[in-house]
N, C-alpha and C positions, 0 to 999 in steps of 0.2 A: 576540552572546554568545560567550564562549570555549567554551561547550558545543556550539556549532553547527559541524558539520564544514565545512571550506573548500569542498568540493564543493557542499554545500547553499547556502552563502553565494553562490557563483557562480551557481547556479541561480536563487536569489532575485533577484539583480541582472539576469541575462540575460532572465528571463521577466517582470520587473516585478511580482513576486509581492507580494500583500498578505496579511497574517495578522491575524486578529481572534480574541481570546479572548472567550467569552460564557458565560452561564448559561442553562439551559433547564429546563423543568419535567418531572419524571418521578416518578410515584406520590407526589405531594405533597412532593417534595424538589426542591431546586435543584442541578443537576449542572453542572459546568464542562466546557466543550469548546472546540474551536478550529476555525476554517475557514481554509484557505490557498488562494488563487486568483490567477489571472493575469487580465489584461484579457479581456473578452468570454468569461466562463466558460461561457456557454451553448453555445459551440462546442467545448468540451473535455470529456473524460471526467470523471465524478465518481468519486472513490475514497473509499470508507468505510473508514477505518483503525481497526481494533480495537486497543485498548491491550494491552500485555503487562504482566507484573508484577501487583502488587496493592497497594492502599492507596497509600502513598507510595513503595514500592519500585519502581524502574524507571519513575517518572513521566515521561511523554513530554514532550519539548521540542518545540514546534511547528516548530523548525528542523531536525528529523531528516530524513534523506534520503528516507524514505517520504513525508513531508509536503511535500516541495519538488520532487517528481519532475516534470521537464519542465513541460508546461503543464496538468497535471491539476489539477482542483479537489479538495482533500482536506478531509474533515471527520472529526473524531474526538471522543471523549469520555474524560474521566478516570474515568468510572463512579462509583458511590456509594462512600462511604468515603474515607479519605485527605483530600484537599483539597476534596472535595464532601460535601454533607450525606448522612446515612445510614450504613449499615454495609455493607461489602463482603461479599457472600455467595459470592463465587467461583463463579459459575454459577447463582446463585439469582435473586432479584429484580433483580439488577444487569443481567440480560438485558433487562429492560424498558427500561433506560436507552438501549440501542442502538435498540430499536424506537421509543422516544420521540424520540431524536435524528433519526432518519430522518423521522419525522412532523413534526419542527420545521423541516426544511429550508425549506419555503415561507416561514415566519416570518423566518428568517435572511435569505433572499433579499430579502424586503420591507424589513427593517430596514437592510440594507446597500445597497439600491437596485441590486441585480444580478439578472440573470435566470438561474435554475438549472433548466433542464429538459433535461439532457443525454440523448442517445440511448444512451450507454454508461454503465452504472453497474457498478462493480466493488467487491468487498469483499476486504480482505486482513487476515489475522489471524495475527500471529506469536505463538508460545507460547500463553499463556493466551488471547490474542486469537483464536486459531484455535478453541479450545473455545467461547468466547463467540459467535463467528460461527456455528458449527454449531448451537449451542443456540438462537440467535436465529431462524435459518431454520427449525428444527424446531418451535419454539413459535409462530411467526407465519408460517405458510405463504404468506400473502398477499404477504409481502416477496419470496418466491422469484420472483414474476412481475415484480418491479421490477429484478432484478439480472441482468446479463449473464454475469458470471463471478465466481468466488470462488477465492481462493488462501489456503491455510494453510501457514505456515512453522513447522516444528518444533512443530506444534500438540499440545496435551495432549488425547489421545483416550481414555486409560484411566487414571482417577484412582487406581484400586487399584494398577496397575503403577507409576505415578509415585511413590506412597508407598513401595513396595518399593525402587525404584531410587534414591530420594533421601529416605531416612527422616529425616535430620537437619535439612534445611531446609524440607521440605514437610509433614511429619506435624503439626508444631505449628500451621502455618497452617490445615490442614484441621480 
């Protein structure tokens, strides 16, 4: 794709990466996601990539740099709303979509005929994704035991401050 950075294309070729788009169940909705992996994914870290943006704004291309990093296995969700069923609640029930994605990993592994039981599980959340990541871990503390490290990049941590700082583009969405 012309939307895929050259660095990502090189990583895809170098690591013999495979990318699959799929749907998974979450609260009686079907949510779209993707998985990106290299050969023998059981020997490489699993990165749970939280999406940024909302609905169709900043919809993630599976060829982004975060999704093609070295030999990491990367799994992500579009969350409800936009191209998936349901309505985006920007930190509401959409938090369930990430919990249910993690719960769905064994099914993806089975369907693709790959083994995913990494010893290292990381989460990364840019912008809105950082907020979603922290909410997921707060609402579902059992997931905290499954994750080795989390990284938030420019995460939304204070919605009231965000509305004050960006009243023209964020207030309408909220």
